[in-house]
N, C-alpha and C positions, 0 to 999 in steps of 0.2 A: 504494500500500500504506500502510495506517495501522497504526502500532505504538504501543501504550501499555504502559507498565511501571508496576506498582504494588506496593508492599510488602504482604505478607500477614502476618496475625497468626501468631506462632510457636507457638501452642498447638494448631493443627489437626494431625491426623495421619491418614494413609491407613489404611484398614482392612487392606489387604494389607500385609504386612511388607516392608521393604526387602530383607531377606534372601531372601524368596521371589521377589521380582522379579529380583534379581541372579542367583539360581539359574536362573530361566527364561531370562534374557538370555544365559547361557553356552551355551544350546542354539541360539541364534538368530544366530550369527555364523560359520557355516561358509562356505567358498568352493568353487567348482567350477572346474575347468580341463580342458583336453584331456588325455587319458590318456597320450599319448606326447609327450615333449619333442621340439622340432625346429621348423624354419621351413619353411612351405609357400608356394610362389610361385603367385600367381593372376594370369594375364594380364588386362590391362584394355584395352578398345578405346575409341577416341574416341566421344563422344556416346552412350555406352551406360550402362545401369544394371547394376551388378554386385551380386549378393546372395549373401552367404556365410551358410550355415546351419550353425552350429557346435553339435555335440552334446557338451556337457560330460559327462565320465564319472566323475570322482573327486570325491565329495561333500565332502571335508574338506581339499582341497589349496589352500593360499593362493596358489599360483602364478598370476599373471594371464595372460589371453589378450591378445596384443598384435597390433593391426592397424597395420602400418607402411607407410611410403612414401606417406603421404597428403599430397601436395604441393599447391601453389596451383591446379593444374589440376583439382582435384576440387571439385565444387560443394557437396557436403554429405555427411554421414554420419548415418544413422538407425539406432538400435539398439533392439530390442524383445526381451523375454523371452517365450518361447512355452511352452505345455504345462503351466504351473503358475501359477495366478493370484496366488500369494503369492511367487513368485520375483522377485528384483530384482537390481540391480547398480549399479556406478559405471563411468564412462568418463572417465579422465583424459586430456584433449585437450591435448597439449603436444608441441612439437617434431616435428610431422608424424606423430604416432602417437596411437592410441587405446589406452590401457592399461585393459583391462576386467577387473573383478572382480565375481563374482556370488555370490548367496546364495539359499538356499531352506531351508525347515524341514527338519530332519534326518529326520523320519518323515512322509512324504506319500504313503501308499498310495492316496489318492483321486485321484492325478494321472491325467488322461486320457491323457497321453503323457509321455515323458521330457522334462525341461526342455531347451530349445534356444535359442540366441542367433541372431537374424536380423539381420545387419549389411548394410544397404543403402547402397551407395556410388554417387554420381553422378559420372560422368566428363565433363568438357567436351570440346569438339572440339579443344582444344589439347593433349590428352594425347599424349605422344611415342610413336612406334612402339616396340613391345617393352616398354612400361611394365608393371610388375607391382605388385600389392598383396601384401605379405608378412604371413602369419599365423603368429604364434609362440606356442608353449607352452613355458615354461621360459626361463631367461636373462632378458635385458633388452632394451629397444628400442634400436635403433641398432647392432645387432650387425654387425660387418664381414662382408659377404657372402662375401668371398674366403676368410676364415678359417673361416666356418661356412656352406657353400653350402646354399641352400634346395632343397627337394624339390618338383619340379613336380607329381608325382602326390599330390594331397591326401588320397587314401585314403578310408576310410569315415566318418571323423569330420567331414569338411567337405563340404557339398553346394554346388557352384557352379552358379548359374543362368546358363547360357551365353547369350550374345547370340543372338537368333533373328530371323526375319522379322517376328515380332510381339513386342512387349515392353511392359511396364507401367512407366511412369516415376514415377507418383505416384497416390495415392488421396486425394481431398479431400472431407470432412475425413478425416484419417488415423486418427482415434480419437475418444474421447469417448462420452458417453452420449447416444444419438440416439433421439428418440421416433419412433414409427411415422409414415410419411409424409415422412421426411427425404430430401433429395436428396443423393446421393453421386456424385461425378464420378471416373471412372477415366481417367487420362491416359496416353498412351504413343504407340506407333507401330504401323502395320500392321493397325489394326482394320478389319474388313470389314463392310459392311451385313449386318444380321441376325446379327452376332456375339452370343454368349450370355455373360452375366456371372454368376458365382456368387460369393457372399460366404459363407464358411464359417459355418454355423449361423444364417444370417439369411435369412428369407423376403423375397423382393422382389415388390413390387406391379407394377412396370413397368420396362422397359429401353428406352432411346432411343439409337440410334446418331446421333451428331452429325456426326462426320467420322472420318477415319482415325486421328486422334490423341485423340479424346474420345468416351466413352460415358457417359451419365447413367442412373442407376438410382434408384428410389424404394423405400425400405424399407417392408415391410408390418407390421413389429412393432418394439417398442422393443428396442434392442440396444446393447451396448458394442462399438465397432468395433475397439478397440486389439488388435493382434496377430492379427487374423483373416486367414486366407488368402483372397486375391482372385484369381480366375482369369478369363481371357477366352479363349473358344474360337470361332474363325472357322468359317464354313461349310465351308472346305476342310480343317478339323481342325487347322490350325496353332493354337498356343495359347501362353499365357504365364501365369505365376503370380507373385504378390508377396505381401508381408505389410503390412497397414495399420500405419502408424506415426503416433502422435499428435504433432503439433507445437504447442507452446504458447508463449505470450509470457512472457519472463522479466521479473519485476518489478524487476530490477536485480541486478547481480552483488555478491557478498560483497566486503568490503574485505580479506579474507584471500586472498592470491594463489593458494595451492593450491586452496582451495575455489572460487575464481572460475573456474578452468579445469576444474572437475569437473562432468560432466553426470550427474545421477541417472537411473538406469534404473528407473523406478518399477514397483512391483507393479501388476498390473492390478486387483487387489482394492481397492475403496475402503473407507474406515473412517470411522465417526462418532466413534470414540474409540480411543486407544491409549496405552500407557505404554512409554517408552524408557528403559532403564538405560544411562547413559553408561559405556562400558568404561573400566577403569582404565588401559589402555595407550593410547598415542598422545599427540599434543600438542594436539588440539582435537576437539570433538564438535559436530556440526551437525545441524539438522533440515531435511529437504527435503520440500516440500509441492507438490502439483499438483492442480488442479481440472479434471477432464475433463468435468464436467457442464454443463448449460445455465444453471444458476442460480448466483449468487454465494454464497460460503460465508464465514462468520465463524469463524475458527479461534482458539481460546484455548489458550495454553500455560502450564502451571504448572510452576515449578521447585521440586522437593522435595529436601531435603537432610537426611539422617539422620532421615527419617520426618516432617519438618515442611515445610509450604509456606513458601517464603521470598520468592517473587516470581511475578508473572504478566505475560503479554504477550498482546495481541490483534492479530491480523492479518486484514485483509480480503483475500480471495482471489477475485478476479472469475473468471467462467467463462473457461476456456481460458488460464489463467495458471499460473505456477509460481514458486517462490522457494526459495532455500537460505540459511540463516542459522546462524552459529555461536552457541553459548550466550551468549558475551559481547556479541554483536550483538543478541540478543533481550532480554537483561537487562543493560544498561549499568550499570556500577558495582557489580554484584553479583558476589562472589567465591564460587562454590560449592565445597563440600567434595568429598571422594573418593566419597561415596555419593550423588551427584546423580542425580536421575530427572526426566524430562520427562513430564508427563501432558498429553495433547493431546485436545481435543474440537473438533468441527466442527458447525456448524448444518446444513450439507449435506455428506454424506460426500465425502471427498477421498482421494487417494493419499498415503501417508505413508512416509518412509524416514529412518532414521538414517544419519549419515555420520561414520565415525571416521577422522580425519586424522592422519598422522604426517609432519610437515614435515622431520624428519631423514632419512626414507627416501623422501620425495616420493611417498607413497601415500595413497589414500583408499579405505576398505573399507566396503561397505554393511552396515547393521545393521537387522535386522527388529525389529518391536515385541516386547517381552517379554510384554505382555498387550495384547489387541486385541479389539474387537467391531465387527461390520459396521455 
């Protein structure tokens, strides 16, 4: 990653007023969480993939969703937002827990379906008998289970994909902008010869069964794979479904400890430009960027304060990479005022998200752009 910082002349001003940007920003910071407080226990079996599909129900509740009991025997956690291309979130990965906060525009009548979180958890063969993953809405992580017993019946808000004779463990690549003719590998167990693969909304040119753990397909059209449902159906009608999750390389962790353990759950929508108004609350504000496309992108970030550009930075974001940086890391030595705004442009559209951190409360909240263009 290459970062350049330059001072800008103080006489320039943005056509859009800071007041208008801040007014729009106030509409872009809601969170969603499960409708009912409580802890739900989900059994985990060794060497299996567990997928939780959580349907957030309350659009302006800041209470996080907490996935707990993620010990060293879990190989990885993937989180993707479904149903809303502009929905996004954060996952604070600390102390064996994923503390998830989500955000989506307050008025989204064009949504194809309700926003939903898909949390995919990989369990190793070392997972102990009777192990569970706990899903909590309300309260905080690390709750004493004896004082607040969990509920085994997860109800209608959480859909657990139970272990079956056939299962999908991974989809490679799990996301990104794929041109027609791209090879996609579906990995798992129990695949039978002549098994059929479907990728939601994507026409396939061919399907090739490799063995019981791998099927390869070739896409017939250009498509963004992130968050799409992938299904495998065997000739005997046993089947499995999963959601594709993009995995990108991190260009290096932030020097701010709380930001370093935060994973951005990026909106599926890519942007060529956006404006982020840093909220007045919190102890830091950061910008998260991810490039899901096949080409490198040069991202320019301008810092505006009280209607004037005061500094700029340029970042090179190679294909399949991501980065999160706080304002002070983007602009060393520059002390912005209370009305700071970040104007972001990219030579190739990328996924963008603001991160509002509060080190006193150990929380990081996602912030959507106040103004954006595809």
